[in-house]
N, C-alpha and C positions, 0 to 999 in steps of 0.2 A: 222514834220510840225504840227502846232497847229490849232485846230478847236474850234470854240465857238458854243455851242448848247444852244439855248434859249428855255426852256420848256414852254409848253402851260399853261394857267392859270389853277389853281387847280379846279377840278370839285366838290369840297366839298360844301355841302349845308350850307348856312349861316343862323344863327338864328338872322336875322335882318329884318327891315322893307323894306329895299331897296336892290338893287343888285349892286355890284361893276362893273363899266364899265372899262375894261382894254383898254387903248388907243393904246397899241402897241402889236403886235403879236410876236411870236417867229420866229427866223430866224437863218440861219446858213450860214456862209461865207466860201466858199471853196478857194482853192489855185487860185490866180489870180483874186478874186472877192473882192469888197469892203465890210467892216464890216457892218452887218445889225445893225440898230439902236436898242439900248437896250429897253426892255419893260418898259412902263410907266403907271402911273395911275394919277388921279387927286384928289385933296382934295375935298371931297364932304360932304354934310349934309346927315346924316344917323342915324340909331339907333345902338348904341353900346351895346352889351349885353354879359353877362357871364352866362353860363348854366352848370348844372350838369345833367347827364343822367344815367339811369339804366333800365334794362329790367325786366318786370313783366308780368302780365296777366290781361285780362278783367274779371270782376266779376259782376254778376247781382246785381243791387242795393238792391233788395229784393230777398233773397233765403233762403231756409230752408230745413234741412235734416229731414225726417219723417220716423218713424218706430213704431213698436208695443212695448208696455212696457213689454210684456212677449212674449216668443217664442211660436211657434205652427206651424201647417200645414196650408198653404194657400188654402182656399176653394173658394175664389172669388177674381179676379183681374179685376177691373172695368175700368182701364185706360191703355193707352199705351204711350210710349215715344213720346213727341211732342203734346200730348193733352193739350188743355187749360181748366183749371178747375176753378170753382168758390169756394169761401169759404164755407165750410160745405158739399161739394160734396163728395160722396162715392168714396174711392180709392181702398180699399181691405178689405177682411175679413179673419179671422182665424177660424179654427174649434172651435165651442163654447161648445163642449160636457163637457169637464172637468170643465169649468167655470160655466156652467149651473148646474151641479151636486153640486158644491161647494155652489152656491146660494141656491139651494133647501135644502141642509143640514143646512145652516145658518138660513133659514126661519123656519125650524123645531125646531131648538134650541131656536129661539126667541119665538115660540109658547109654547114650554115647560116651559120656564122661566116665560112667562106671565101667564100661567095657575097656576103655583106655587104661583105667587104673588096674583092672584085672590083668591086662596085658603086661603092664610094668611089673606088677607084683609077682606074676607067675614066671618071669624070667625069660620069656620068648621074644623080648624086644630086639636083641641083637640079630637073631635069625630073620625076624620080620624086616628089620632095617636093611639087611643084606638083600633080601628079596625086593624090597622097595627100590634100592639103588640099581639092581640089575634091570628092573622094569623101567626105571627112569632112563637108564642108558639106552635100552632098546627103543624107547620112544624118541630119544634124541637122534639116534641113528636113522630111524625111519623118517623123522621130520626133516633131517638134512637131505636124505635121498629124495623125498617128495619135493623139497624146495628146489633142488638141482634140476629135477625133471620138469617142474613147472617153469623154471627160468629158461631151460632149453626150448621148451615148447613156445614160450613167449618170444624168444629170439627168432625161431623159425617163422613165427607169424609176422614179425617185423620184416624179415628178409623177403618173405612172399609178397608182402604189401609193397615193398620197394620195387620188386620185379614187375608187379602189376602196374605201378606208376610209370616205370620206364617203357613198358609195352604200350601204354595208353598215350604217352607223349610221342612215340614213334608213329603210332597210327594217326595222330593228329597232324604230324608233319607230312605224312603221305597224302592225307586227305586234302591238305592245303595245296600240295604240288600237283595234284591231278588236274589236267586241262579240261575245259568244258566248252560246249557250244551253246550260245544263248538261244532261247526259243524265239522263232520268227525271223532270224537272219542267219547268214552263214558264217558270221564272225565267231572266232574262237577266243575266249577270254580265260584269264587265270586270276588267281588271287592277287589283290592289290598290295600284297606284302612286298616291301622293298627288296627283300632277299630274292624274290622271284621276278623282279622287273626285267632283267635281261632276257630270261627265258621266255617271258610273255611277249616281249617285243619280237623275238625271233619267230615264235609261233604265229604271231599276227602277220608278219611279213610273208609267211609261207602258207597262209590260209587259202590262197588261190591255187595252190598246188594239188588240191584235192584231199589233203590230210584233214581229219576231224577228231572230236572227243565226246565225252558224255555230256548230258544236259547239265547246265549250270545249276539248276534248281536241285537236282540230285546231289551234285557236288557240294552245295551249301548245306544240305541236310546231313551229309556224311561228316562235314567239318563240325557242325553243331553237336552231333552225337559223340564225336571224338573228344570235343571239349568237355562234355558232361562226363565222359569216362575218365578223363584226367582229373576232374574235380573229385569224383567219387574215389579214385585211387589215392589222391592226396588225403582225403578224409579217413580212408581205411588205414593209411600209413600212420596218421596222427593217432588214431584210436589204438592201433597195435603198439605204438611206442608208449602210450599212457598205460595200457594194460601190462606192458612189460615192466614199467616202473612199479605198478601196484603189486604185481606178482612177486617181484624181487623184494619189495618192502614187507609184504605179508610173510614171505618165506623167512626173511631175517627175524621178524617178530616171533614166528613160531619156533624157530631155532633157539632164539634167546630164552623164550619161556621154557623150552625143554631143557636148556642148559641150567636154568635156575632150579628146575625140579631135580636135576642130577646133583647140583650143589647142595640143595636142601636134604636130599637123601643121604649124601655123604656126611653132612653135618649130623643128621639123625643117627647114622651108624656110629659116628665117632662118640656121640653122647651116650648111646646105648652101651658101647664098649667100655666106657668109663664107669658104668653102673653107679651113677650119682644118686645118693639117697634123697637129695633135694627134689629129684623128679617125682618120687613117690609122694612126698609131702605136698608138692605143688598140685599134683593130680588129685590128691585127697581134698585139697581146698577147692578145686574145680568141681568135684562131686558135691561138696557141701553147698557151694553156691548154687549149683543146679537144683539141689533139693529145696533150697530156700525159694527159688523161682517157682517150683512146683507148689509149694505151700501158698505163696502169694496168688498164683493162678487159681488154686482151689478155693481160696477165700473169696476172690473176685466172682467165681462161679456161684458160691454159696450166697453171696450178697445179692444175687439176682432174685433171690427169694426173700420176701419181707415178712418177718414174724413179729408178733406183738411183744414188746419188751416188758410191758406191764399189763395188768388187767384193767378194764375200764370200758367206757362207752365211746364209740366212734362219733366225734362231734363235727368232723369236717373231712371231706375227700376232695382233692383238687386234681382230677385226672380221670379219663375214661378209657375203656378197653380200646386198644389200638393206637392210642395217642403216645407221643414221645415225651419223656420226662427229662429234665436236666438233673444233674446230681443235686442231692439235698444238702445245701451248704448253710442253711439258716439254723440258728440256735435259739433257745428260749431264754429271754431275760427273766430272771427269777425275782420275786418279791422279797424284801428283806425278812430274814428269819424264817423262810418258808421255801418249800419246793413248788409253790404255786407260781404261775406266770403273771407278769405284769400285763393286764389287759391293754390292748391298743399299742403295744410297743413291740417292734421287731428288732432282731439282732442288728446293732449298728445304727438304729434309727430312733430318734426321739419320740416321745409320746405325741399322738396325733392331736390331742387337745387336753385341756385341764380336767375334763370330766372322765378321761380314760376311755372314752368311746372308741370303738374300732373304726379306723379310717382306711379300710382296704376294700378292694373290688371283689374279693371272694372270701368265704368263711375260712378261717385258718390262715389267711394271708397267702404267702407263697409256699406253704408247707403242703406236702402231698397228703398225709393223713395226720389228724390230731386225735389223740386219745386222752380222756379225762374221766375223773370220778365226779359224776353229776349229782351225787348225793351229799357231798361234803364241800362246803365253800368257805372261802375267806374273802374279805373285802380289802382291795388294794386301792389306797386313796393317796393322791398327791396333796400335801399341805404346803401352803406358802411358808416361807422360812420363819416369819414372825409367829405363826400358829404352831409350826412344827417344833419350835423351841420349847413349847409348853407340854408337848406330848411325851409320855413315858410308857414303857412296857408295863402291863398290868392294870392300866387305867380302864375303867368301865366305859363302854360305848353303847350308844343307842343307834340302831341302823334302820333307815326307812328306804323304800324302794319306789321309784317313779312308776314302774309298771303295776305295782300292787299298793295303791295309796293307803289301804286300811291295815297294812302289815307293818308291825314294828318288832324288830328282833334285837335281843341283847347280845353283846360281845365284849371282848377284852382286847386291848392293844397287845399284839404279839411282838412286834419289833418296829424300829424306825431306821430307815436307811442312813448310814453314816455319811454319805455324800449326796450332794444335791443334783438335780436334773433340771435343765432349762426348759420350761414350757411356756411358749408364747413370750419369751424374753424375761420370764420371772423364774427365780430359783425356787424349786419345790423339792420336798423330801417325801419319798414314798413311805407310807405307813401301812403295815399289814394288821388287819383286825380279824381275829378268830371268832366266828359266830358260835355262840354257845346254844343257840336255838336255830332250828331249820324249819323249812316249809316246803311242801310238794310243789308249790308254784314257783319256786326259785329256779333260775336258769343261769348257766355260765354267761358272763359278760353283761348281765343286767346292770343298769345304772343304779347306784345306791348312794345314799348320803349318810356319812358317819358323823355322829355328834359325840366327840370325845370329852368326857367330864374330867377336866384338868384339876379341879379343886372343889371340895364340897364339905359341908358340915351337916351332921344329922341331928334331928330332934332339937332344934334351937328356936327361940323366939325370933319372929321375923315379921316384916311389913312389906307391902308391895313397893317396888322401886319408884312407882309413880307418886307415892305419898311422901317420899323423902325430899327434904329441902336442905341444900348444902350452902352455907354462907360462912365466910371467914374461917374456914377450916373446921367448922362445927356442923353437926347434922341435927335437923329438927323435923318434927311432923306437926301438922295442925290437927288439933282435937276440938270437938264441939265445946263451946263455952257455956256458962249459965244463961247468957242472953242470946244464945244461938249464934254468936259471933265466934269465928275460929280463934283458938288460943294456940300459940306456938310453943311446943314443948321440946327441949333438947334431949337427945339420947346418945349413948355411946354405940356407934355402929361397928359391926365386925365385917365379915365377908360380904362383899356386894356380888350377888349372883346375876344371872341373866334376867331374872324376873323379880327376885326378892332380895332384901337386905337383912343381914343378921342383926338382931338387937341384943347387945350385951348387958346394957343397963339403961335405966331411965324410963322404961315403959313396962307395963305389966300385961300378963297374958289375958286376952279377952278385951283389952282396952280398945275403944273405938277411935279411929283416925280418919281424917278427911282425905278424900281423893280429889284431884283437880277436876274442874269443869271447864267447858268451852263457852265462849261468849259470842253471840251473833247479834247483828243489828237489823231491825226490820225497816224496810224501805218500801215505797209504792211498787217498785219493780221486783222487790224481793220480800215477799210477805212471810217473814219468819224464817227464811232459808239462811244457811250459814254463808258468811262473807269470806 
């Protein structure tokens, strides 16, 4: 048994100026009932439009990423997220210690160079050079005298160490030659040294004569002490000779340095006596260079204080009091034809996704402070290249917002990027849409969908696209016939919009046309439900 199911009219929103009025509702005819009339519509005057759409995000018309030119520790944070600031208002400060010291050093260098210039210009350079030479000569004489004295003292120390070694060696020989009497017997022994063998034998042969010596243990201790004294004397002699070399070398270096100072002073005197004008020019250049360094150091110190370059609302802060910041090197990628930022895109980084949603771990990305105008927005949308080819500046746009489903705002295309950006491997072109209407619920970076009307005709006869039949290069519609059977009527079609098709001829205003219906089959398992 066959059932005919007529679906309700589609709930799709039309991008037109009017609304299609469907004159027939859906119906279903069951077994034993008459067939419900097919759904119909009428030929009406309306706006026929073609649109392309894409998702992007809201961006404040005026926004700026702000940071310090050099890193440092935050010592003052004068604003909070949500604060409204005026141009020139204090935002934050970094620890100025290092920058202040650099400025002090630059100022001292400038003062030194200026004093040198004054000396040259005032003509007292020759007298000063003569005094410098005399002083350098005195230093050289004193250095040579000190070096000679130090060398003489080192030589005396070596001589003394040599004498001590000789005395220690004689004492060792005497200790070894001293006879001794072993403890517990009357025998007298001496050192086993071969040089003493004959004397030992003689004393051994005479031991019965009543002659004697000191105890052998004491004699051995005396020998051991004498050996230690010899070792120490040798060490002292070696150290004395090394010190002598060091003293002589140090003296030679000191004298050489003093001689160089004398030579430099002589050269300075010679230059001063020539009164070369190039000296003044060179010193003036040195003063100018020192002044530039002061300016740079002052700028570095000033940059430790961060002021608002524009007025606006603080939308992000990434840093707390006492934390250390890196230098702010990021820049803002701007939307085409605008000063607004491209949402979700950081300097040198592609878009995070096709919707323009932010893909960062902190608000504002890596930027320290972000300022923006939260009352004026543009929509920045990436369009695929096939859709972007149809978008032109000045076209009307209808914008909806995911976060505010009931809100629709009008806008116009401001600009289209001249070059594409790869997003997920697909070439896209950013389009900037200027909103002509605003709302208090709008927020920076909210997801928005822009429907750009690329072509439209106003106040023309039109029929729903679902009623149009295309065959063999011609267009037709079905109209109710005299016997309630559909009759196919040709007509000349114009612009085919997203929902309606323009009728140029062949149909009249108010004429009824048939809409398609769906067919279902009833089965024991599916009582009247669609297959």
